C-alpha positions in Angstrom: -10.2 32.8 -28.0 -9.2 35.5 -30.4 -11.7 36.4 -33.2 -10.1 38.4 -36.0 -12.4 41.5 -37.2 -13.3 41.4 -40.8 -14.0 44.2 -43.1 -16.1 43.7 -46.3 -16.3 45.7 -49.3 -19.4 44.9 -51.6 -19.9 45.9 -55.2 -22.3 44.6 -57.6 -23.6 41.9 -55.3 -20.0 40.6 -54.6 -18.5 41.1 -51.2 -14.8 40.8 -50.4 -12.9 40.3 -47.3 -10.3 43.3 -47.1 -7.5 44.4 -45.1 -6.8 48.0 -44.9 -3.7 49.9 -43.7 -3.1 53.1 -41.8 -0.3 55.5 -41.4 0.1 58.7 -39.2 1.7 61.5 -41.1 4.7 61.2 -38.8 5.1 57.6 -39.6 7.0 55.9 -42.6 5.5 52.5 -42.3 1.9 51.4 -43.2 0.4 49.2 -40.5 -2.5 46.5 -40.9 -5.5 47.8 -39.1 -8.7 46.1 -37.9 -12.1 47.6 -38.2 -12.3 48.2 -34.5 -8.9 49.9 -34.6 -9.9 52.0 -37.6 -13.1 53.1 -35.7 -11.1 54.2 -32.7 -8.6 56.2 -35.0 -11.6 57.9 -36.6 -13.1 58.7 -33.2 -9.9 60.3 -32.1 -9.1 62.3 -35.3 -12.5 63.6 -35.8 -14.6 63.1 -32.5 -17.7 65.1 -33.9 -18.4 62.8 -36.7 -20.1 59.5 -37.1 -17.2 57.0 -36.9 -19.0 54.0 -38.5 -20.4 56.1 -41.5 -17.0 57.7 -41.9 -15.3 54.4 -42.0 -17.9 53.0 -44.6 -17.1 56.1 -46.9 -13.3 55.6 -46.4 -13.6 52.0 -47.3 -15.7 52.8 -50.5 -13.1 55.2 -51.6 -9.9 53.1 -50.9 -11.7 50.2 -52.9 -11.2 52.6 -55.9 -7.5 52.8 -55.2 -7.5 56.1 -53.4 -5.5 57.0 -50.3 -7.7 58.9 -47.8 -6.4 61.3 -45.3 -8.4 62.1 -42.1 -6.7 64.5 -39.9 -3.2 63.1 -39.2 -4.0 59.6 -40.4 -4.0 58.1 -43.9 -6.0 54.9 -45.0 -5.4 52.7 -47.9 -6.2 49.1 -49.2 -3.8 46.2 -49.0 -0.1 46.8 -50.0 
């Protein structure tokens, strides 16, 4: 059985399930990414940081409509 990883963004007591997308600098296409995959990417790009804390920060910023770049990888909210 496969269980899809879910990512939540919470604001003012309301939590939403979100899908986020990533793109390496050499790619043209954005790819839907799971939380687990996002953590792996963060660990590869910035191994000295706390991946979970960094992902929480990235999710809070992309919820504001920003695109966040970490090393060679960009993160954004749904297309």
